[in-house]
MINUNU-936405 format. One record per atom (N, C-alpha, C): residue in three letters; x, y, z. Coordinates in steps of 0.1 Angstrom, whole numbers, plus 5000, padded with zeros to 4 digits. Layout:
# residues N
ALAXYZ ...
This chain:
# residues 278
UNK582136550319 UNK581936420324 UNK582236320312 UNK582736200314 UNK583036110304 UNK581736030299 UNK581236080288 UNK580036010281 UNK580535960268 UNK580035840264 UNK580435780251 UNK579135760243 UNK579035820231 UNK577835800223 UNK577935670216 UNK577135570220 UNK577235440215 UNK576735430200 UNK577535360192 UNK577035340178 UNK576135230176 UNK575735160187 UNK574735050185 UNK573435100179 UNK572935020169 UNK571735070162 UNK570535080171 UNK569635170168 UNK568535200177 UNK568535340182 UNK567835370192 UNK567735500198 UNK569135550202 UNK569335680202 UNK570635740206 UNK570835710221 UNK572035660224 UNK572335620238 UNK573735680241 UNK573935740252 UNK575235790257 UNK575535700270 UNK576735650270 UNK577135560281 UNK578135640290 UNK577735650302 UNK578535720312 UNK579535610318 UNK580835650319 UNK581835560324 UNK582935640331 UNK583735560339 UNK584935610346 UNK586035520342 UNK587135580338 UNK588335510333 UNK589535550343 UNK590035440350 UNK591035470361 UNK592235380359 UNK593335430363 UNK594535360365 UNK595335410377 UNK596135330383 UNK596935380395 UNK597935480390 UNK598335580397 UNK599335680393 UNK600635600390 UNK601235650379 UNK602535600375 UNK602535450371 UNK601335390369 UNK601335250365 UNK601235240350 UNK601635120345 UNK601535090330 UNK600834960329 UNK599434960330 UNK598734840331 UNK598834750318 UNK598934620320 UNK598934530309 UNK597634470307 UNK596734480317 UNK595334420316 UNK594334530320 UNK593134520315 UNK592034610318 UNK590934530324 UNK590334570335 UNK589134510341 UNK587934600337 UNK586934540331 UNK585734600328 UNK584634550338 UNK584034630346 UNK583134590356 UNK581634620352 UNK580834520352 UNK579434540347 UNK578434510358 UNK577634610363 UNK576734590374 UNK575434520370 UNK574634480379 UNK573434420377 UNK572234510374 UNK571034460372 UNK569834540369 UNK569534630381 UNK569134750378 UNK568834860387 UNK570034920394 UNK571234870391 UNK572434910398 UNK573235000389 UNK574435050393 UNK575235140385 UNK576735120389 UNK577535200383 UNK579035180385 UNK579435190400 UNK578635250408 UNK579035260422 UNK579035130429 UNK578335030423 UNK578334890429 UNK579734830431 UNK580734880423 UNK582034830424 UNK583034910432 UNK582435000441 UNK583235080449 UNK584135000459 UNK583734870462 UNK584434780471 UNK585534710464 UNK585534700450 UNK586534630442 UNK587534720435 UNK587034840431 UNK587934930423 UNK589234960430 UNK589335000443 UNK590635030449 UNK591534910449 UNK590934790452 UNK591734670452 UNK592334640438 UNK591534650427 UNK592034620414 UNK593034720410 UNK592834850413 UNK593934950410 UNK595234920417 UNK595134870430 UNK596334840437 UNK597134720431 UNK596434640423 UNK597034530417 UNK597534570403 UNK597434690399 UNK598034740387 UNK597134740374 UNK595834710376 UNK594934710365 UNK594434840361 UNK594134860348 UNK593334970343 UNK591834920346 UNK591035010351 UNK589734970355 UNK588635060348 UNK587735000341 UNK586735070334 UNK585335040341 UNK584635130346 UNK583335110352 UNK582335190345 UNK581435130337 UNK580435200330 UNK579035180337 UNK578135280334 UNK576735260337 UNK576135200324 UNK575635080324 UNK575035020312 UNK573835110308 UNK573435100295 UNK572235180290 UNK571035150299 UNK570335250302 UNK569135240311 UNK569435250326 UNK570735260329 UNK571135260344 UNK572035370347 UNK571935410360 UNK572835520364 UNK572635650356 UNK573835700351 UNK573835830344 UNK573735810329 UNK573735680324 UNK573535660310 UNK572135680305 UNK572035700292 UNK570735720286 UNK569735600289 UNK568435640290 UNK567435540292 UNK566235560283 UNK566335530270 UNK565235550262 UNK564035470266 UNK562835530267 UNK561635450271 UNK561335350260 UNK560735230264 UNK560535120254 UNK559435030258 UNK558934960248 UNK558034850251 UNK558934730256 UNK558334640263 UNK559134530269 UNK559834440259 UNK559134430247 UNK559634340237 UNK560334410225 UNK560634530227 UNK561234610216 UNK562634580213 UNK563334530223 UNK564734480221 UNK565834580223 UNK565434700229 UNK566434800232 UNK567434760243 UNK566934690253 UNK567834660264 UNK568234510265 UNK568534450254 UNK569034310254 UNK570434310258 UNK570934190264 UNK572334180267 UNK573234200255 UNK572634160243 UNK573434180231 UNK573734330228 UNK572734410230 UNK572934560228 UNK573834620239 UNK573634570251 UNK574534620262 UNK575934580259 UNK576134460254 UNK577434410251 UNK578034490239 UNK577234520229 UNK577734600218 UNK578134740222 UNK577334800232 UNK577734930237 UNK579134930243 UNK579434820251 UNK580634820259 UNK581834780250 UNK581634690240 UNK582734660231 UNK583134780223 UNK582134860219 UNK582434990212 UNK583135090221 UNK582735090234 UNK583435180243 UNK584935140245 UNK585235010246 UNK586534960247 UNK587335000234 UNK586734980223 UNK587435020210 UNK587735170210 UNK586735250215 UNK586935400215 UNK588135430224 UNK588335350235 UNK589435380244 UNK590735310240 UNK590735250227 UNK591935180222 UNK592335060230 UNK591335000236 UNK591634870243 UNK591234760234 UNK592234680230 UNK591934580219 UNK592334440224 UNK592834430236 UNK593234290241 UNK593334300256 UNK593534180262 UNK593834160276 UNK592734230285 UNK591534200282 UNK590434250290 UNK589834140299 UNK589634170312 UNK589034080322 UNK587634140325 UNK586634070321 UNK585234120324 UNK584734060337 UNK584234150346 UNK583634110358 UNK582234160359 UNK581234060360 UNK579834100359 UNK579134040371 UNK578034120375 UNK577234080386 UNK575834070382 UNK575133960386 UNK573633950384 UNK573233960370 UNK572334040366 UNK571934050352 UNK573134100343 UNK574134170349 UNK575334200341 UNK576134080337 UNK575833970343 UNK576633850338 UNK576133800324 UNK574833830321 UNK574433800307 UNK575133880297 UNK575334010300 UNK576134090291 UNK577634050291 UNK578134010302 UNK579533960303 UNK579733840295 UNK578833740296 UNK579033620288 UNK578933650273 UNK578033730269 UNK577933770255 UNK579233840250 UNK579733930258 UNK580934010254 UNK582133920253 UNK582233820262 UNK583333730261 UNK583233630249 UNK582033580247 UNK581833480236 UNK581933540222 UNK581533670221 UNK581633730208 UNK582933810205 UNK583733820215 UNK585033890214 UNK586133810220 UNK586333690215 UNK587233590221 UNK588733640221 UNK589133730212 UNK590433780212 UNK590633900220 UNK589533960225 UNK589534080234 UNK589534040249 UNK588633940252 UNK588433910266 UNK589233780270 UNK590133800279 UNK590933690283 UNK590533630297 UNK589733700304 UNK589233660317 UNK587833690319 UNK587033610326 UNK585633630328 UNK585333590342 UNK584833680350 UNK584433650364 UNK582933690366 UNK582133590370 UNK580733610371 UNK580333600386 UNK579533690391 UNK579033700405 UNK577533670404 UNK577033560410 UNK575633530410 UNK575133530395 UNK575633450386 UNK575133450372 UNK573733400372 UNK572933470364 UNK571533440364 UNK571033330354 UNK572033270347 UNK571633160338 UNK571533030345 UNK571133030357 UNK570932910365 UNK569632840362 UNK568632920356 UNK567332870354 UNK567132810340 UNK566532690339 UNK566332630326 UNK565232700318 UNK565232670305 UNK564232740297 UNK562832700301 UNK562632570306 UNK561332530311 UNK560832610323 UNK561832640332 UNK561432730344 UNK561132870339 UNK561932920330 UNK561633060325 UNK560333060318 UNK559932960311 UNK558632960304 UNK557532960315 UNK557732890326 UNK556732880336 UNK556633010344 UNK557733080347 UNK557633190355 UNK557433330348 UNK557933330336 UNK558133460329 UNK557433480316 UNK556433390313 UNK555833400300 UNK554933530299 UNK554433580310 UNK553533700310 UNK554333820316 UNK554733910307 UNK555534030312 UNK554934100324 UNK553634100325 UNK552934170336 UNK553234110350 UNK553633980350 UNK553933920363 UNK555433880364 UNK556233920355 UNK557633880355 UNK558333920367 UNK558234050371 UNK559034100382 UNK558634040395 UNK557234020397 UNK556733950409 UNK557233810410 UNK557133740399 UNK557633600399 UNK559133590401 UNK559833680395 UNK561333690396 UNK561733700411 UNK561133800418 UNK561433820432 UNK561133700441 UNK559933640438 UNK559533520446 UNK560533410444 UNK560933390432 UNK561833280428 UNK563233310434 UNK563733430433 UNK565033470438 UNK565033450454 UNK563933500460 UNK563933480475 UNK564033340479 UNK563333250471 UNK563333110474 UNK564733050473 UNK565433100464 UNK566833050461 UNK567933120468 UNK567533210478 UNK568533270486 UNK569233390480 UNK568633450470 UNK569333560463 UNK569233690470 UNK568233700479 UNK568133820488 UNK568933790501 UNK569333890508 UNK570133860520 UNK569433780531 UNK569833660533 UNK569333560542 UNK570433490549 UNK570533490563 UNK569633560572 UNK569833710572 UNK568933790579 UNK569033930579 UNK570433970584 UNK570934080577 UNK572334120580 UNK572434200592 UNK571334250598 UNK571434330610 UNK571234480607 UNK570934550617 UNK570534700615 UNK571734780609 UNK572934730611 UNK574034810606 UNK574134810591 UNK573334720585 UNK573234710570 UNK571934760564 UNK571134820573 UNK569834880568 UNK570034980557 UNK571135060558 UNK571435160548 UNK571635100534 UNK572234980534 UNK572634910522 UNK571334870515 UNK570434810522 UNK569134770516 UNK568334890511 UNK568335000518 UNK567735120513 UNK568335170501 UNK569635170500 UNK570435220489 UNK570135140476 UNK570035010478 UNK569734920467 UNK568234950462 UNK567334960471 UNK565934990467 UNK565735120460 UNK566435220465 UNK566235360460 UNK566835370446 UNK567835300443 UNK568435300429 UNK567435240420 UNK566735130424 UNK565735070416 UNK564535160414 UNK564135230424 UNK563035330423 UNK563335440413 UNK564635470411 UNK565035580402 UNK565035540388 UNK564935410385 UNK565035360371 UNK563635370364 UNK563635390351 UNK562335380344 UNK561835240344 UNK560635220349 UNK560035080349 UNK560035010335 UNK559935090325 UNK559935030311 UNK561334970308 UNK562335030313 UNK563734970311 UNK563834840319 UNK563434840332 UNK563434720340 UNK562734610333 UNK561434640329 UNK560634530322 UNK561334480310 UNK561934570302 UNK562534530290 UNK563734440292 UNK564534470303 UNK565734390306 UNK565334250311 UNK564334240319 UNK563934110324 UNK563234030312 UNK562534090304 UNK561934030292 UNK563033970283 UNK564134050281 UNK565134010272 UNK565933890277 UNK566033880290 UNK566933780296 UNK566133650298 UNK564833660302 UNK564133540306 UNK562833500298 UNK562033600294 UNK560833570286 UNK561233540272 UNK562133610266 UNK562633580253 UNK563233440252 UNK562833370242 UNK563233230240 UNK564733210239 UNK565433320234 UNK566833320232 UNK567533400243 UNK566833430254 UNK567433510264 UNK568633450271 UNK569633530274 UNK570833470280 UNK570733450295 UNK569533470301 UNK569233430314 UNK568833280315 UNK568633220303 UNK568233080302 UNK569532990302 UNK569432890310 UNK570632800311 UNK571132750298 UNK570232690290 UNK570732620278 UNK571332720268 UNK570732840267 UNK571132950258 UNK572532990262 UNK572733020275 UNK574033070280 UNK575132960278 UNK574832840281 UNK575732730279 UNK576232710265 UNK575232730255 UNK575632720241 UNK576532830237 UNK576132960241 UNK576933070237 UNK578333070243 UNK578433010255 UNK579733010262 UNK580732930255 UNK580332840246 UNK581232760238 UNK582132850230 UNK581732970227 UNK582533060218 UNK583533140226 UNK583533130239 UNK584433210248 UNK585733130250 UNK586833200249 UNK588133140252 UNK588733180265 UNK588033280272 UNK588433340284 UNK588533240296 UNK589533260304 UNK589633180317 UNK588533230326 UNK587833140333 UNK586633180340 UNK586733150355 UNK586033230363 UNK585733210377 UNK584333250380 UNK583633170388 UNK582233210391 UNK582133210407 UNK581533310412 UNK581233320426 UNK579733340428 UNK579233270438 UNK577733280441 UNK577433280455 UNK576233330458 UNK575833350472 UNK575333210478 UNK575133110470 UNK574932980474 UNK575132880462 UNK575032750465 UNK575332650455 UNK574432660442 UNK573232700444 UNK572232700433 UNK572832790422 UNK573332910426 UNK573733010416 UNK575032980408 UNK575732880413 UNK577032850406 UNK576832710398 UNK575632650399 UNK575532510394 UNK575732500379 UNK575232590371 UNK575332590357 UNK576832590353 UNK577532690359 UNK578932700356 UNK579832580360 UNK579432520371 UNK580132410376 UNK579932290366 UNK578732280360 UNK578532180350 UNK579432200338 UNK579832320335 UNK580632350324 UNK582132340327 UNK582432300340 UNK583832280344 UNK584532410348 UNK583732510351 UNK584232640356 UNK584632630371 UNK585732700375 UNK586032710389 UNK584932790396 UNK584432740407 UNK583332810414 UNK583632820429 UNK583132930435 UNK583332950449 UNK581933010454 UNK581532970466 UNK580333020472 UNK580633110484 UNK579833210486 UNK579933300497 UNK578633300505 UNK578433210514 UNK577233170520 UNK576733270530 UNK575433290531 UNK574833360543 UNK574633510542 UNK575133570531 UNK575033720531 UNK574333770519 UNK573833690510 UNK572933730500 UNK573633780487 UNK572833840479 UNK573233870465 UNK574433970464 UNK574534060473 UNK575634160472 UNK576734120481 UNK577134000480 UNK578233950489 UNK579534020486 UNK579734080474 UNK580934150471 UNK581034290478 UNK579934330484 UNK579834440493 UNK580034400508 UNK579134300511 UNK579034260525 UNK580334190530 UNK580934110521 UNK582234040524 UNK583234080513 UNK583434210513 UNK584334270502 UNK585734210504 UNK586334210516 UNK587734170517 UNK587834020513 UNK586833940517 UNK586933800513 UNK586733780498 UNK585833850492 UNK585633850478 UNK586933890470 UNK587534000475 UNK588734050468 UNK589933950470 UNK589933880481 UNK591033780483 UNK590833670474 UNK589633620471 UNK589333520462 UNK589733560448 UNK589333690444 UNK589733740431 UNK591233750430 UNK591933800440 UNK593333810440 UNK594033680437 UNK593633570444 UNK594233440442 UNK594033390428 UNK592833410422 UNK592533360409 UNK593333440398 UNK593333580400 UNK594033660391 UNK595533630391 UNK596133600402 UNK597533560403 UNK597833420397 UNK596933330400 UNK597133190394 UNK597033190379 UNK596133280373 UNK595933280359 UNK597033370352 UNK597833440360 UNK598933520354 UNK598533660349 UNK597433710355 UNK596933840351 UNK597533950359 UNK598133920370 UNK598834020378 UNK599933950386 
């Protein structure tokens, strides 16, 4: 199986990944797909065939602490699961695969924090950045109010997200019950210390990339062309302020790239073609 031993300082971590290209293709661009918290590379099963059909090389990793990658236990404030470390893992993985340019990073949910950091700190590597429900919609003041106590962070996070329509609203119907169960069971399979450390790094930490002001400042270092998709207007607001092209997928919740896969892929296709990536 393809495991990459990350050189990022700290505990030993192996990153599980899949590297794919369409048969007989010679890709000029690579898509790196980064899932959200509690999720894994299977989250992109609805997008990978589409991207391969467009001639891209597609790299789908399990970030540290998720899926089949290593998950060292940690205290919430130890810093093992910061977006910066996750970004370092993935930039090292790309270098290991001799990918040095023309990367399009596509991130979902908490994975958008890693995506922004990767694009901003590797401006000559990342040429395109697509964010799905980016979590840097909350101001630092809101983060201080909701997430100052790690013991209540997850509870407050879920309440706030539900209020902002981040969970599927309205109900998707019984035909999607399997999907809800699948999402929940993957979360149950994760080490709670990893989940706590990820939420702490993004929102409780004063420099966390889940904070609007921090993400906007870091984004100044990115040269990549950008597209942001959200499940409603709230989740694309910060990026719209920055002049990023935004699209909303209303009424189906946080995993709209699953529930409305064809519509999501069509939006991606139009943007990729307009920007000259395919």
